[in-house]
C-alpha positions in Angstrom: 262.0 -14.6 111.3 263.1 -11.1 111.8 266.4 -11.9 110.5 265.1 -13.2 107.3 263.0 -10.0 106.8 265.9 -7.8 107.7 268.1 -9.8 105.4 265.5 -9.6 102.6 265.0 -5.9 103.0 268.8 -5.2 102.9 269.1 -7.4 99.7 266.4 -5.6 98.0 267.9 -2.2 98.9 271.3 -3.1 97.5 269.9 -4.5 94.6 267.7 -1.5 94.0 270.9 0.9 94.3 272.9 -1.2 92.1 270.4 -1.5 89.4 269.0 2.1 89.5 272.0 4.2 90.5 275.4 2.5 89.9 274.7 0.7 86.7 273.2 3.5 84.8 275.9 5.9 86.0 278.9 3.5 85.1 277.2 2.6 81.7 277.0 6.4 81.0 280.5 7.2 81.6 281.8 4.1 80.0 279.9 5.3 76.9 281.4 8.7 76.9 284.9 7.3 77.1 284.2 4.5 74.5 282.1 6.7 72.0 282.9 10.3 72.6 281.2 11.6 69.3 278.0 9.8 69.8 277.6 11.5 73.2 278.0 15.0 71.8 277.4 14.0 68.1 279.6 14.7 65.3 282.2 17.6 65.4 281.0 20.5 63.4 283.7 22.5 61.5 283.6 25.9 59.7 286.5 26.8 57.6 288.4 23.8 59.3 287.9 25.2 62.6 286.1 23.2 65.2 283.0 25.1 66.2 281.1 22.8 68.3 279.3 19.5 68.3 275.9 18.4 66.6 274.1 17.7 69.9 275.5 20.3 72.1 273.9 23.8 71.5 276.3 26.4 70.2 274.9 29.7 71.7 276.2 32.2 69.0 274.0 35.1 69.5 270.4 36.0 69.9 270.8 38.5 67.1 271.0 37.3 63.6 271.1 33.6 64.4 268.8 30.8 65.3 268.4 30.1 68.9 267.4 27.0 70.7 264.0 27.1 72.8 265.4 26.2 76.1 269.2 27.0 76.1 269.5 25.5 79.6 269.0 22.0 78.3 272.1 22.7 75.8 270.0 21.0 73.1 270.1 22.6 69.7 267.0 20.6 68.5 263.9 22.6 68.0 260.7 22.1 66.4 260.0 23.2 62.7 257.3 25.6 63.9 259.6 27.1 66.4 262.4 27.5 63.7 259.7 29.1 61.4 258.9 31.6 64.2 262.5 32.6 64.3 262.5 32.8 60.3 259.9 35.7 60.6 262.0 37.3 63.3 265.2 37.1 61.3 263.6 38.4 58.1 262.1 41.6 59.9 265.2 42.3 62.0 268.1 41.4 59.8 266.5 41.7 56.6 267.6 38.3 55.5 265.6 37.0 52.5 262.4 35.2 53.8 262.8 32.6 50.9 266.3 31.8 51.7 265.5 31.3 55.5 262.5 29.1 54.8 264.4 26.9 52.4 267.2 26.7 54.9 264.8 25.3 57.6 263.1 23.0 55.2 266.4 21.6 54.1 267.4 20.6 57.6 264.1 19.5 58.8 263.8 15.9 59.8 261.0 13.9 61.1 261.4 12.3 64.5 258.9 9.3 65.1 259.7 9.0 68.8 258.6 12.8 69.3 256.0 12.5 66.5 257.3 16.1 65.4 259.3 17.6 62.6 262.5 18.7 64.3 265.4 21.1 63.1 269.1 21.3 64.6 269.8 25.0 65.0 273.7 24.4 64.9 273.4 23.3 61.3 271.1 26.3 60.5 273.6 28.8 62.2 276.5 27.2 60.1 274.6 27.7 57.0 273.8 31.4 57.8 277.5 31.9 58.7 278.4 30.8 55.1 275.7 33.0 53.7 276.8 36.0 55.7 280.4 35.5 54.6 279.4 35.3 51.1 277.3 38.5 51.3 279.1 41.8 52.2 275.7 43.3 53.3 275.7 40.8 56.2 279.5 41.2 57.1 278.8 42.7 60.6 276.7 39.6 61.6 279.5 37.3 60.0 282.2 38.9 62.2 280.0 38.8 65.3 279.4 35.1 64.9 283.1 34.3 64.2 284.0 36.3 67.3 281.5 34.4 69.4 282.6 31.2 68.2 286.3 32.0 68.9 285.5 33.0 72.5 283.7 29.7 73.0 286.6 27.8 71.7 288.9 29.6 74.1 286.5 28.9 77.0 286.2 25.6 78.7 282.9 24.9 76.4 284.4 22.0 74.6 
């Protein structure tokens, strides 16, 4: 009887480890190898240069650009209300037109039924801001700072 109980406990323990640890880890790494863009998201380019990926936060700067709410998660997804708070700060600190910033956030906002919220990808907002900065000489300093930051990220082991 003791042998059967010990054997049953051993089988349950081994099954638990296989199903809850080994299988998810192996599927995760197989998916990274088989579908690299789905794991990081589509590559994002600016002027033909790879600047990052859609689902990995590109921390360009805290000044003049949108920022993720929790950078340690490396997620560029924020709520629309958080992005609108940043719109006010960007308008006051960098004097970027408020109407442009609001329209930018509205253009990139989408509804996520799983979260039940309206969300925005700050990487896409920052790429649009880079384009805006490059076209307006008044913001050339912010454009140059953003490009230098992207170059330094490209030379690091970030990607």
